C-alpha positions in Angstrom: 37.1 79.6 67.4 36.3 82.3 69.2 36.3 84.5 66.5 34.7 81.8 64.5 32.1 81.7 67.1 31.7 85.6 66.9 30.8 85.5 63.1 28.3 83.2 63.3 26.3 84.7 66.0 26.4 88.0 64.1 24.9 86.1 61.1 22.0 84.1 63.2 19.3 85.0 64.5 17.5 82.6 66.6 13.6 83.1 67.4 13.3 81.1 71.2 9.4 80.7 71.3 9.4 78.9 67.7 12.8 77.4 67.7 13.4 79.0 63.8 16.8 80.1 62.7 17.4 82.5 60.5 20.5 83.4 58.5 21.4 87.3 57.3 17.6 87.1 58.0 16.9 88.5 62.2 13.1 87.5 61.6 12.5 84.0 60.2 9.5 83.2 58.0 6.8 82.0 60.9 6.4 78.4 58.6 10.1 77.7 58.4 12.5 76.3 60.8 15.5 77.9 58.4 15.2 80.8 57.0 18.5 81.9 54.6 18.3 85.2 52.9 21.3 86.2 50.7 21.9 88.9 47.9 24.7 87.0 46.4 25.1 83.3 47.6 22.9 80.4 47.5 22.6 77.0 49.7 25.0 74.6 48.6 23.3 70.6 49.0 25.7 68.1 50.0 27.2 66.8 46.6 28.5 63.4 45.8 28.8 61.2 42.8 25.9 58.5 41.3 27.7 55.8 43.2 27.9 57.4 46.3 24.3 58.7 46.7 23.0 54.7 46.2 25.0 53.8 48.7 23.8 55.2 51.6 22.3 53.5 54.0 18.7 53.7 55.3 17.9 57.1 53.3 15.6 59.4 55.8 12.3 59.9 53.6 13.0 63.5 51.6 16.6 63.2 52.1 18.4 65.9 49.4 21.4 65.4 47.7 22.9 66.8 44.3 24.4 64.3 42.6 27.6 65.5 40.7 27.5 64.7 36.9 29.7 61.8 35.4 33.1 62.5 33.1 32.5 66.2 33.9 29.5 67.2 33.1 29.4 64.7 30.0 26.0 62.1 30.2 27.9 59.0 31.7 24.8 56.5 30.8 22.3 58.2 31.8 23.7 60.4 34.7 24.0 64.1 34.1 24.1 65.0 37.7 21.7 66.9 39.4 19.0 67.3 42.5 17.8 63.8 44.0 15.4 63.1 47.0 14.3 59.8 48.6 10.6 58.6 48.9 9.2 55.1 49.4 12.0 52.9 48.2 14.2 54.6 45.5 15.4 58.2 44.9 14.0 60.8 42.1 15.0 63.4 40.3 14.1 66.9 40.8 15.2 67.7 37.4 13.0 68.8 34.4 11.8 66.0 32.8 14.4 63.9 34.2 12.2 61.5 36.5 12.4 57.8 37.9 8.9 57.7 37.8 8.8 53.7 39.4 5.3 52.0 39.6 3.9 55.7 39.8 2.1 57.5 36.6 3.6 60.8 35.5 0.8 63.4 34.7 1.0 66.6 32.3 -1.3 69.0 31.8 -0.8 70.8 28.5 1.4 69.9 25.0 4.2 68.3 25.2 7.6 69.4 23.5 10.1 67.2 22.7 13.8 68.1 21.1 15.7 64.7 20.0 14.6 61.0 20.7 12.4 59.5 22.8 12.8 55.7 23.9 10.2 54.2 25.6 10.3 50.1 25.8 6.4 50.7 26.1 4.0 53.4 26.1 0.0 54.0 25.4 -1.4 57.1 24.1 -4.9 55.7 24.5 -6.8 52.7 25.7 -7.0 51.4 22.6 -3.3 51.1 21.1 0.1 50.5 22.5 2.1 53.3 20.8 1.6 55.4 17.9 0.9 51.8 16.0 -0.2 48.8 18.1 1.9 45.8 18.4 0.6 43.8 15.0 0.0 46.7 12.7 1.8 46.7 9.7 2.8 49.7 7.1 4.8 50.4 4.1 8.0 50.7 4.1 10.2 52.7 1.3 13.6 51.9 2.8 15.9 49.1 1.9 14.8 45.7 3.5 18.1 45.6 5.4 17.1 49.6 6.9 13.9 48.2 8.7 14.2 49.8 12.3 14.2 48.2 15.4 11.0 46.8 16.8 9.8 46.1 13.1 9.7 42.9 11.1 9.5 42.4 6.8 6.6 40.9 6.4 7.9 37.7 4.7 6.3 35.1 7.0 9.2 34.9 9.4 8.5 36.3 13.3 4.9 35.9 13.5 4.3 38.5 10.1 2.0 37.4 7.4 3.6 36.8 3.8 3.1 39.8 1.7 5.7 39.9 -0.7 4.2 40.0 -4.0 1.0 40.5 -3.1 -1.8 42.9 -3.1 -3.7 43.9 0.5 -7.6 43.3 0.6 -10.0 44.3 2.9 -11.6 41.3 5.0 -14.9 40.8 5.1 -18.5 38.8 4.0 -16.4 37.8 1.1 -12.8 37.5 2.2 -12.1 36.4 5.6 -8.8 37.6 7.8 -5.7 35.9 6.7 -7.4 34.6 3.4 -5.3 33.9 0.5 -6.1 34.1 -3.3 -5.4 35.4 -6.8 -3.1 34.6 -9.5 -0.4 36.7 -11.2 -1.2 35.7 -14.3 -5.0 34.9 -16.4 -6.2 32.7 -19.3 -9.4 33.5 -20.3 -11.4 30.0 -21.4 -13.4 30.1 -24.3 -17.0 30.6 -21.7 -15.5 33.4 -20.1 -15.1 35.6 -23.7 -17.6 38.5 -23.7 -20.9 37.8 -26.3 -19.5 39.3 -29.8 -20.3 38.5 -33.5 -18.4 38.5 -36.7 -19.1 40.5 -40.1 -18.4 39.0 -43.4 -17.7 41.9 -46.3 -20.3 39.9 -48.7 -23.3 37.8 -48.8 -21.4 34.5 -50.4 -22.3 35.7 -54.2 -19.7 33.7 -56.3 -20.0 32.3 -60.1 -19.3 29.0 -61.6 -17.4 27.9 -64.3 -19.4 25.5 -67.2 -18.1 23.5 -70.0 -21.0 22.7 -72.1 -21.9 20.5 -75.4 -24.2 20.8 -77.9 -28.1 19.5 -76.6 -26.5 18.9 -72.8 -25.9 20.5 -69.5 -22.8 20.1 -67.2 -22.9 20.6 -63.8 -27.0 20.7 -63.3 -27.1 24.0 -65.0 -30.3 24.6 -67.8 -29.1 25.3 -71.2 -30.2 28.0 -73.9 -29.8 27.4 -77.9 -30.3 29.7 -80.4 -30.1 29.2 -84.0 -29.6 31.8 -86.5 -32.5 32.1 -89.3 -32.6 29.9 -92.4 -31.4 26.3 -93.0 -28.0 25.7 -91.6 -25.7 22.8 -92.5 -23.5 20.6 -90.8 -20.9 23.4 -91.6 -23.0 26.2 -90.9 -22.2 29.1 -88.2 -24.2 31.2 -86.1 -25.1 28.8 -83.0 -25.2 30.8 -79.8 -25.3 28.9 -76.8 -25.5 30.4 -73.3 -25.6 28.3 -69.6 -27.7 29.9 -66.3 -26.5 29.1 -63.5 -29.0 30.0 -60.2 -27.0 32.2 -57.3 -29.2 30.2 -54.1 -27.2 27.4 -54.7 -26.5 25.8 -50.8 -22.9 26.6 -49.2 -21.1 26.8 -46.0 -18.3 29.3 -44.8 -15.5 27.9 -42.1 -14.6 31.2 -40.2 -10.6 29.3 -38.4 -10.0 30.6 -35.2 -6.5 31.9 -34.2 -5.0 33.0 -31.2 -2.5 31.0 -28.8 -4.1 31.1 -25.3 -0.9 32.8 -23.7 -2.1 34.3 -20.3 -2.0 37.5 -19.9 -1.1 40.1 -16.4 -4.0 42.8 -15.9 -2.6 44.8 -12.8 -2.6 48.5 -13.4 0.8 50.6 -12.9 2.1 49.9 -9.4 5.2 50.9 -7.7 6.4 48.3 -5.1 6.9 48.8 -0.7 7.3 46.7 1.2 5.3 45.6 4.2 6.7 45.8 8.0 5.3 45.1 10.8 5.4 46.2 14.3 6.7 43.6 17.0 5.3 43.0 20.4 
């Protein structure tokens, strides 16, 4: 016991006027109550697992302990170990980027670089949004329906989502109110919806008539011109010439039959289908 006291006396210098203690330092810093100086050793803070740290009754303000990691250093349900100090009514971690903020805000100046996955139940990037995409925001999803990420829902009319399956999106405005629906997959044009157009015929309707004529008469309301040969003709004489002239301006009409079956058609441009998903609250 005497040997231990002598060893301590050789390493402790006490400044009585200021009640300062220096270990390995005969002149403790005036602003300190305890000044430790060493070249090959450090200060060892009390060490304990998380369960014992949390079991400390009525921790003093500023109490400092070192929490030992779970499972020999592995991440045991978030228990990575490290220094913890007590302020107010809870413990706070001194580890870099490993802090329980409680009801307080964490303020950062400069850039933030994250390696790995950042998990947060709710965070705000600005005063107008709730995370990168606010609740109710809709994006297109290129993955399968079964692999939609947590916190998102397929826009199929369930879970408070609009049913956007097999639909295009149009910007709401004076012509389209928010949540308005309309349109149809196929369209059948009516006669009134056909554009103005003309039909061209290959000729002006010129045609001929065949008339069977008799001597001294006509058939088919056509004029007859009869020419006799020179000299007297007996009943058996030849040389009678008959011609029939038909007017080319006879009244007539043309009928054009309609065609087509009136089948509906799809006038959509080429497309690529993706699913719409909505951010849930």
